[in-house]
C-alpha positions in Angstrom: 0.8 22.3 6.7 -1.6 19.9 5.0 -1.3 16.1 5.6 -3.4 13.0 4.9 -5.9 12.0 7.5 -5.5 8.3 7.1 -8.2 7.5 9.6 -10.7 9.0 7.1 -9.1 8.1 3.8 -10.3 5.2 1.7 -10.5 3.6 -1.6 -13.8 2.1 -2.6 -14.2 -0.2 -5.6 -17.6 -1.4 -6.9 -18.4 -4.7 -8.6 -21.8 -5.0 -10.4 -21.9 -8.5 -11.6 -25.0 -7.9 -13.7 -22.9 -5.5 -15.8 -19.7 -7.4 -16.1 -17.9 -10.4 -14.5 -15.1 -9.7 -12.0 -11.8 -10.5 -13.7 -10.0 -10.7 -10.4 -12.4 -13.3 -8.8 -11.5 -16.7 -7.4 -15.1 -17.8 -6.8 -18.6 -17.4 -8.0 -20.1 -14.2 -6.5 -22.8 -15.0 -3.9 -24.7 -11.7 -4.8 -25.0 -9.4 -7.7 -23.4 -6.2 -6.3 -20.6 -5.3 -3.8 -18.8 -2.2 -2.8 -15.6 -2.6 -0.9 -14.3 0.3 1.2 -10.7 -0.1 2.4 -8.6 2.2 4.5 -5.5 3.6 2.9 -2.0 2.6 4.1 0.0 4.8 1.8 -0.3 7.6 -0.8 2.6 7.6 -3.3 2.9 10.5 -5.7 5.5 10.0 -8.5 6.6 13.0 -10.5 8.4 12.7 -13.8 10.9 15.5 -13.6 11.4 15.4 -17.4 7.8 16.3 -18.2 6.3 17.5 -14.9 3.6 14.8 -15.1 2.5 13.3 -11.8 0.8 10.0 -10.9 -0.8 9.2 -7.6 -1.0 5.6 -6.4 -2.6 4.4 -3.2 -2.3 1.1 -1.3 -5.2 -0.2 0.7 -5.1 -2.1 4.0 -4.5 -5.8 3.8 -7.6 -8.0 4.1 -8.3 -11.7 3.4 -10.0 -13.3 0.4 -13.6 -13.9 1.2 -17.1 -14.7 0.0 -19.4 -11.7 0.9 -22.9 -12.3 2.3 -22.8 -16.1 2.7 -24.3 -17.9 5.8 -21.1 -19.8 6.5 -17.7 -20.6 5.1 -16.8 -17.0 4.5 -13.1 -17.5 4.0 -11.8 -18.9 0.7 -9.7 -22.0 0.7 -6.8 -21.6 0.1 -6.8 -18.1 1.6 -4.7 -15.1 0.6 -3.7 -11.8 2.0 -5.3 -9.3 -0.4 -3.8 -5.8 -0.9 -5.3 -3.5 -3.5 -3.1 -0.8 -5.2 -4.9 1.8 -7.4 -4.3 4.9 -9.5 -7.3 6.7 -11.0 -7.2 4.5 -14.0 -5.2 1.4 -13.2 -5.0 -1.3 -10.5 -2.7 -4.0 -9.2 -4.2 -6.7 -6.9 -1.5 -8.3 -4.8 -2.4 -11.7 -3.3 -0.1 -13.6 -0.9 -0.7 -17.3 -0.3 1.2 -19.6 2.1 3.8 -20.2 -0.7 4.7 -18.2 -3.8 3.4 -19.3 -7.1 0.5 -21.2 -5.5 -1.3 -21.7 -8.7 -4.9 -20.7 -7.7 -7.4 -20.6 -10.6 -9.6 -17.7 -11.6 -13.4 -18.1 -11.6 -14.4 -19.7 -13.8 -11.4 -22.1 -13.9 -11.5 -21.9 -17.7 -9.8 -18.5 -17.4 -6.6 -20.2 -16.1 -4.4 -19.4 -13.2 -4.2 -16.1 -11.3 -1.0 -14.2 -11.2 0.1 -13.1 -7.7 0.3 -9.5 -9.0 -2.7 -8.8 -11.3 -2.5 -5.5 -13.2 -5.2 -4.0 -15.3 -7.4 -1.0 -16.2 -10.1 0.0 -13.7 -12.8 0.4 -16.4 -12.2 -3.2 -17.5 -12.4 -4.8 -14.0 -14.7 -2.6 -11.9 -18.0 -0.8 -12.2 -16.6 2.1 -10.2 -13.7 3.4 -8.2 -13.5 6.3 -5.7 -10.3 7.5 -4.0 -11.1 9.6 -1.0 -7.8 11.1 0.2 -8.8 13.4 3.1 -6.3 16.2 3.9 -6.3 18.1 7.2 -4.0 20.6 8.9 -1.0 19.1 10.6 2.0 20.3 12.6 5.5 19.6 11.1 7.7 18.3 13.9 11.1 19.7 13.1 13.3 18.3 15.9 13.9 14.9 17.4 12.7 16.3 20.8 9.4 17.4 19.3 8.9 14.1 17.6 9.6 12.3 20.9 7.2 14.6 22.8 4.4 14.1 20.3 4.9 10.3 20.4 4.7 10.2 24.2 1.9 12.8 24.5 -1.0 11.2 26.4 -3.4 13.0 24.1 -2.4 10.5 21.4 -2.4 12.6 18.3 -1.9 10.5 15.1 1.5 10.9 13.4 2.0 10.8 9.6 5.3 10.2 7.8 6.3 11.9 4.6 9.3 10.6 2.7 10.7 12.0 -0.5 13.0 9.9 -2.7 14.8 11.4 -5.7 16.2 8.9 -8.2 16.9 9.2 -11.9 14.1 11.0 -13.7 11.6 10.6 -10.8 10.7 12.2 -7.5 8.5 10.0 -5.3 6.7 11.3 -2.2 5.4 8.7 0.2 2.8 9.6 2.8 1.8 7.0 5.4 0.4 6.6 8.9 3.1 6.0 11.5 1.6 3.0 13.3 4.7 2.1 15.3 7.1 4.7 16.6 10.0 4.1 19.0 10.9 7.0 21.2 13.5 7.8 24.0 12.9 10.9 26.1 16.3 10.4 27.7 18.4 10.4 24.5 15.8 12.1 22.2 15.9 9.2 19.7 12.9 8.3 17.6 12.5 5.6 15.0 9.7 4.6 12.7 8.9 1.0 12.1 5.8 1.0 9.9 4.2 -0.1 6.7 3.5 -1.4 4.3 4.3 1.6 2.0 4.8 1.7 -1.8 8.3 1.7 -3.1 8.7 2.5 -6.8 11.0 0.9 -9.3 12.7 4.0 -10.7 13.9 2.2 -13.8 10.4 1.9 -15.2 8.8 4.0 -17.9 6.0 6.2 -16.7 3.2 4.0 -18.1 4.7 1.0 -16.3 5.2 2.5 -12.8 2.3 0.6 -11.3 3.8 -2.7 -12.4 7.0 -2.0 -10.5 5.6 -0.9 -7.2 6.7 -3.0 -4.3 5.4 -3.3 -0.7 7.8 -2.4 2.1 8.2 -1.4 5.7 10.1 1.8 6.3 12.4 2.8 9.2 14.2 6.1 9.8 15.6 8.0 12.7 17.0 11.0 10.9 15.7 13.5 8.3 18.0 12.5 5.4 17.9 8.7 4.9 15.6 5.7 5.3 15.9 2.0 5.2 13.2 -0.3 3.7 12.6 -4.0 4.0 10.8 -5.0 0.8 8.4 -7.9 0.1 10.0 -10.2 -2.5 10.0 -13.9 -3.3 12.2 -15.5 -0.7 13.6 -19.1 -0.7 12.8 -21.0 2.5 13.6 -24.5 1.5 14.5 -26.7 -1.4 12.4 -25.3 -4.3 10.0 -23.5 -2.0 9.6 -19.8 -2.0 7.3 -17.5 0.0 6.6 -13.8 -0.5 8.2 -12.2 2.5 9.7 -8.9 3.6 13.4 -9.8 3.2 15.1 -7.4 0.8 16.9 -4.6 2.5 17.2 -1.2 0.7 18.6 2.1 1.8 17.8 5.4 0.1 18.9 9.0 0.6 15.6 10.7 1.5 13.9 13.7 2.9 11.8 12.6 5.9 9.2 14.5 7.9 7.0 13.6 10.8 3.7 15.4 11.0 1.3 15.5 13.9 -2.3 15.6 12.8 -4.0 18.7 14.3 
């Protein structure tokens, strides 16, 4: 069967500041052009079962807010975790600071404060976008024993998870690299602990699905259910919130583990 080769799958966005300002920027660009290539963490296809229409969303690997090409002081202050989420025509940039609602201004500051989840259209923010989702042959591991064996194989083949969630009018298929897998060759128990993946808000209308996507870690040890710990604003003190993986959600699912050939 075909599966995503996450080691060779990327999103690449292009900013040409001679053509347009960067509406997501926190600082003056040090140079006039930058292409950012980011490994994919998750591919999420959502099908509207009422119309048959499908949308594909990808999440890029987390990086840090930075100034590209400077001679010193690369990291922005205050610094944020930066996770890009894209479809072919829309984007959501998720920035996580030390506290929620940090109140960091755009550049130039006259544009006001940045939201922590900035949503927009690709053509309005970037000079180009390329989604390279590479697919290769994979072997479906159909038993717990085969999953354990593949996990402990000294050959070290990559494992990919595939989880399907059906809810309301939608069917969502999540594909993701399994970066952490627990395995017991004595009891033939396996359990994923990996992420972040994209979890949809199934109550959204199709045009608003990207707005409702949340980041989560996924764990499962059976083919028919999964538990997620979702990133949400979390109170840690009197009037202080952070964005943290703290909301626990369980779904009936269809889970598969695939060994990349």
